[in-house]
MISE-446190 format. One record per residue (C-alpha): residue number from 0; residue in one letter; chain; y, x, z. Coordinates in pm, whole numbers. Layout:
<kollums>
+-----+--------+--------+--------+--------+--------+
: num : residu : chaine :     c2 :     c1 :     c3 :
+-----+--------+--------+--------+--------+--------+
: NUM :      A :      A :      Y :      X :      Z :
...
+-----+--------+--------+--------+--------+--------+
</kollums>
This chain:
<kollums>
+-----+--------+--------+--------+--------+--------+
: num : residu : chaine :     c2 :     c1 :     c3 :
+-----+--------+--------+--------+--------+--------+
:   0 :      M :      A :      0 :      0 :      0 :
:   1 :      G :      A :    338 :    139 :   -100 :
:   2 :      L :      A :    681 :    118 :     45 :
:   3 :      P :      A :    857 :   -220 :     51 :
:   4 :      L :      A :   1085 :   -252 :   -252 :
:   5 :      D :      A :   1263 :   -575 :   -163 :
:   6 :      L :      A :   1482 :   -612 :    146 :
:   7 :      A :      A :   1735 :   -884 :    218 :
:   8 :      C :      A :   1942 :  -1042 :    490 :
:   9 :      D :      A :   1912 :  -1419 :    523 :
:  10 :      A :      A :   2280 :  -1461 :    609 :
:  11 :      P :      A :   2598 :  -1261 :    664 :
:  12 :      I :      A :   2620 :  -1111 :   1014 :
:  13 :      Y :      A :   2911 :  -1345 :   1093 :
:  14 :      W :      A :   2673 :  -1642 :   1054 :
:  15 :      E :      A :   2431 :  -1484 :   1299 :
:  16 :      W :      A :   2710 :  -1456 :   1559 :
:  17 :      L :      A :   2763 :  -1835 :   1559 :
:  18 :      S :      A :   2577 :  -2068 :   1792 :
:  19 :      A :      A :   2368 :  -2349 :   1638 :
:  20 :      E :      A :   2643 :  -2595 :   1728 :
:  21 :      E :      A :   2913 :  -2379 :   1567 :
:  22 :      R :      A :   2701 :  -2347 :   1253 :
:  23 :      D :      A :   2672 :  -2726 :   1227 :
:  24 :      E :      A :   3044 :  -2779 :   1285 :
:  25 :      Q :      A :   3201 :  -2482 :   1108 :
:  26 :      G :      A :   2984 :  -2371 :    823 :
:  27 :      R :      A :   2734 :  -2412 :    548 :
:  28 :      L :      A :   2467 :  -2174 :    427 :
:  29 :      N :      A :   2209 :  -2166 :    149 :
:  30 :      E :      A :   2014 :  -1882 :    -14 :
:  31 :      D :      A :   2317 :  -1746 :   -201 :
:  32 :      L :      A :   2636 :  -1892 :    -53 :
:  33 :      C :      A :   2794 :  -1912 :    290 :
:  34 :      E :      A :   3121 :  -2057 :    420 :
:  35 :      I :      A :   3247 :  -2037 :    778 :
:  36 :      R :      A :   3562 :  -2221 :    887 :
:  37 :      H :      A :   3778 :  -2082 :   1169 :
:  38 :      G :      A :   4061 :  -2331 :   1215 :
:  39 :      E :      A :   4291 :  -2284 :    914 :
:  40 :      Q :      A :   4089 :  -1993 :    774 :
:  41 :      T :      A :   3763 :  -2005 :    578 :
:  42 :      D :      A :   3544 :  -1700 :    520 :
:  43 :      R :      A :   3338 :  -1715 :    199 :
:  44 :      F :      A :   3034 :  -1505 :    114 :
:  45 :      V :      A :   2807 :  -1464 :   -188 :
:  46 :      R :      A :   2468 :  -1295 :   -185 :
:  47 :      G :      A :   2388 :  -1053 :   -462 :
:  48 :      V :      A :   2105 :   -816 :   -533 :
:  49 :      L :      A :   2176 :   -445 :   -549 :
:  50 :      E :      A :   1906 :   -292 :   -769 :
:  51 :      L :      A :   1843 :     83 :   -752 :
:  52 :      P :      A :   1595 :    259 :   -982 :
:  53 :      V :      A :   1312 :    449 :   -815 :
:  54 :      R :      A :   1293 :    795 :   -967 :
:  55 :      G :      A :    960 :    861 :  -1140 :
:  56 :      S :      A :    862 :    493 :  -1133 :
:  57 :      E :      A :    903 :    174 :  -1334 :
:  58 :      D :      A :    993 :     -1 :  -1007 :
:  59 :      A :      A :   1334 :    -62 :   -856 :
:  60 :      F :      A :   1442 :    -99 :   -495 :
:  61 :      R :      A :   1619 :   -433 :   -453 :
:  62 :      Y :      A :   1848 :   -500 :   -160 :
:  63 :      G :      A :   1989 :   -849 :   -105 :
:  64 :      V :      A :   2343 :   -801 :     25 :
:  65 :      W :      A :   2624 :  -1038 :    123 :
:  66 :      T :      A :   2986 :   -979 :     29 :
:  67 :      S :      A :   3299 :  -1172 :    113 :
:  68 :      L :      A :   3511 :  -1320 :   -164 :
:  69 :      G :      A :   3862 :  -1460 :   -164 :
:  70 :      E :      A :   3914 :  -1832 :   -222 :
:  71 :      E :      A :   4002 :  -1797 :   -592 :
:  72 :      S :      A :   3705 :  -1572 :   -674 :
:  73 :      F :      A :   3466 :  -1790 :   -472 :
:  74 :      S :      A :   3585 :  -2103 :   -656 :
:  75 :      E :      A :   3538 :  -1927 :   -991 :
:  76 :      V :      A :   3185 :  -1819 :   -897 :
:  77 :      L :      A :   3099 :  -2179 :   -806 :
:  78 :      A :      A :   3250 :  -2317 :  -1126 :
:  79 :      L :      A :   3056 :  -2070 :  -1342 :
:  80 :      W :      A :   2734 :  -2062 :  -1135 :
:  81 :      D :      A :   2504 :  -2194 :  -1411 :
:  82 :      D :      A :   2702 :  -2047 :  -1702 :
:  83 :      P :      A :   2510 :  -1760 :  -1868 :
:  84 :      R :      A :   2844 :  -1597 :  -1956 :
:  85 :      Q :      A :   2883 :  -1532 :  -1581 :
:  86 :      D :      A :   2643 :  -1236 :  -1612 :
:  87 :      G :      A :   2829 :   -910 :  -1583 :
:  88 :      R :      A :   3144 :  -1063 :  -1436 :
:  89 :      E :      A :   3283 :   -849 :  -1157 :
:  90 :      Y :      A :   3457 :   -946 :   -837 :
:  91 :      F :      A :   3614 :   -744 :   -559 :
:  92 :      G :      A :   3419 :   -805 :   -241 :
+-----+--------+--------+--------+--------+--------+
</kollums>
């Protein structure tokens, strides 16, 4: 058995810091998106997969990571979620 090649976090660390009650009242989470409301402010996160080639192998190491996005970028990601032209689009996170 080889080394694990897929690692991921189920949620951003900020989600983990919330109690169950706070999660129900302040946020929403699915496999790829997370929003957490703090009064007037909302933090938005998108999960992506960072793929790194493994030297001398056909395999790649894949790491599921969460990044925060601003409101405008997050809205654009949602609007284009199922659009194949979304591939390759870059966002600052």
